N, C-alpha and C positions, 0 to 999 in steps of 0.2 A: 784301915781297909782301903785297898786300892780301887779307885773308881774309874780308872781309864778303861776305854773300850778296846776291842780287838777286831780287826777286819771290818770296821764301820758298824758293828752291831753293838749297841750300847750296853746290853745286858750280859755280854761275855766278859769275864774278867781278863785283864792283860796277863795275869799270872796267878797260879794257884787255883783255889776253889773258893767260891762265894755262895752264900745262900741268898736266893731271890724269893721275895714274898709272892705267893700265888695270887693270881687275879690282877696283877699289875701289868706285866708284859705277856704273861702266859700262865696256864695251869699245867698240870701234869697228870698222866695216868701211869701208875707204877705197877709193874708185874715182877714177881720175884723168881729167881733161879733160871733154869734152862728154858722154861716156858716164855719168859720175857725175851730172851735172845731169839727163840724160834719165831715169835710173833714179829720181832724187828726185822728178821730176815725175810719173812713172808711179806711184810709191808714193802721192803725194798724190791722184791720181785714184782709186786703189784704196781709199783710206781716207776719202774725203769731205773731203779737204783737211787732215787731221791725221795725217801719217805718223809723227810722233815727231820728236825733235830731229835736225836735219841742219845741219852746219856746212860752209861752202864757203870756198875760198881763191881769191884772184884772182892769186896769184903763180905763176910757173913752171909746174908741172904742173897747176894749177887743180884741186887735190884736193877731193873731197867726202867728208866724214866722216859716216857714219850711226851715231849713238850707239845701242848695243844693250845689253841686260842683260848683266851680267858672266857669263862662261862660256857664253853662248848660241851662240857660233859654233863651239864644239868639236863634234866628231863629225858634221860635215856636210861634204860635198864642195862646194868653192867654185870658180868659174871662175878661171883663171890671172890674170885682170886684177884680182882682188880682193886687197887686203892686209888681213889681220886684225891689229888692234892689241889684243893681249891680254897678260896676265902669267901667268907660271907658272915652273916650275923652269928656271933658267938663261935666263929671258926676262923683260925688262921693257920695256914700251912706254909712251909718253906721248902724250896726245891734246890738241891745242890747243883751248881753249874761250874764245870771246870773251864780253865783256859783252853784255847785251841792247841797249845803246845806247852812244853815245859813239865815241871814236876806237879802232877795232879793225882797221883796214885792215892787212893784206890779208885778214883773216878776217871773216866775217859769218854770220849765221843765214839759211839758205835757208828753214828751217822751225824757229822757236824752240820750246823746250820749253814744255809746258803744265802739267806737274805734276812734282814731284820724282822720282817713280818711273815716269814714262811715257816709254818708249823706243821706238825703231823695232822692230817685230816681226820677228824674224830669219827666220822661215819665209816671211812675206810678201816680205821683201827678196830671199830666194833665188828665190821665184816670179817676182818682177819681173825679176830677172837672167836666169833661164832662159827666160822668155817673150820677153825682148829678144833672146836668141840665136837663137830658133826663129821669130821673127816673131809677129805678133798671133795670138791663139787662133783667130779666125774663119778666117784664111788656112790654118791647119794643118788645120782640119776640112773645108774645101772640097775 
């Protein structure tokens, strides 16, 4: 397994794909299919184009992984469509992380990381998910 880092971020593999244990550098929130891509794009609009690191898969369920700070998904209600990838007592999860370039199919970065400790903001992600369930804010107010 290659342990070199890329772009100064230790958890990004220099090549290929590696699994990272949740709860060490980050946790993840996974959404499957077009819904995940829709939420990722909504997050990008909410943050001026920098929602934090988001990985997407082109195989089977077309998973989208939002990388969040470790422990930040606890104590929050999440929609049923969300899978939280965390670690804790009797629970270990692994998150696939692709290199920034090279052969990483079926994984790739929808939004690459910009700094070692910069992750998707959990509360903004929840807001994007809940707004998506209720429709755009303007329609709710009318």
